Residue, then its C-alpha position, 0 to 999 in steps of 0.5 A: m235156378e229156382l226149382p218149380h217144386p219142393i224137395l222131399i226130406v226123409s229121416y226117422v230122426d227129428e233133429t236130422q229132419s230139422a238139420l236137412s230142412a235148414v240146409l235146404s232153406k239156406a239154399g233157397v229151396e222149399a222142403v217137405v219133411c217126412s218121418s217115413f218113406c211111406e209118408a213120402e210115397n203118399l205125398a208123391l202120389k198127390d203132388l209134384y216134387c223135384g227130388i228127395l234128400v234122404d238121411l242114409p242111416s234111415i235107409i239102413k234102418s228101414k225094413g219090410e214095406e219101408k225098405i221097398v218104398a225107399y228103393t222105389l222112391a230112390n229109383f223114381f226121383p233124383t236122390l241124394r243120400v246124406r249124413t248130417m254132422g253138426g250143421m254140415l251135410v255130407p253126401m254118402a254113396m251106398p255100395g252097389s247103388a246108382k251114382q249120385d251127385k258129390s255135392l248138394d249144389d250139383f244135386l239141386h242145380k244140375t240134377c233136380a233142375a233137369y228133372t221133369p217132375r211127375p206124379l208117382r204112379e200108384f198102381r203097377r202097369h200090366p202089359v195086356c192087349l185088349s180091344t177098345l172102343v173110345s167114345y169122344k165128342g160124339d165119335e167112336f175110335r177103335g184101338f187096343s191097349l198096351n197096358i192096364s192098371w187099377g188106375g188107368m190104361f194106355i190105348v194105341d191111337l194113330q191120331a192121338e193128337r185129336f185128344g187133349i189133356g184133361d178131356n173126358v172119354s168113355i172106353l168100351l171093352p167089347e170082350f167084357g161088355c163093360s164101359i169105363t169113364a176116364d180122363v186123358r192124362r197123356v197124349k203121345p204122337w208118333d215119334i222118330l223112335r217108333h214108339p206106339p202113339g196113343i193116349g194115357l188115361c186115368f180111370g174115374r170111379l170103377d163100379e163093381d163089374v169093372a173092378q171084377v174085370i180088372s181083377g181078372i185081367t191083372r190077377t191082383s186086388k187093388e190094395f195089393d197092386r202098388d207100383r213098387l220095385t224090389a231090389 
């Protein structure tokens, strides 16, 4: 099965990058090589990838921000940690880490093939309930938020199907008297699991007043609120 998107390769060592890239090329898989985990994160914020192939010694050597990003990526993407020995690639499990595939073939053709690619989330979601008034195609719909971030918000709407992916809406936050333009990125109808239906929105440009409101709600500044995990 051909993967619809590339695999990210991360290694601090040029020779290892070349070796891993050659192995994926031989398997007929497109690869994007990164010399750091932060570089891989920046790419994953913009494009879609089916998984990440990581040089184990690079994970071990990572420190500070790099280590946090490595942990975040490994929890977001299908990940195979490996060592290279000559032209061979050997999967390596880390103590306490999640289970991983025992072979490159299983990783690519089972785990990565079954994964639904999605962009890495840039900002942390903050659970907060805010009254909302969504303007859409000349109509207005009252709702409330489940969460908000510097990048967008999720608004509960019992008839979420009325919206379409890519539609532009305007959101009024009556409590704060400010409006935000946004694009619909997700439409989530009511389901049998009883998860709240609604729309996931991506904000457009934030003016200074709106930025102050979000800063007050999340109690963070935009540059320090990346969506990263810590072990």
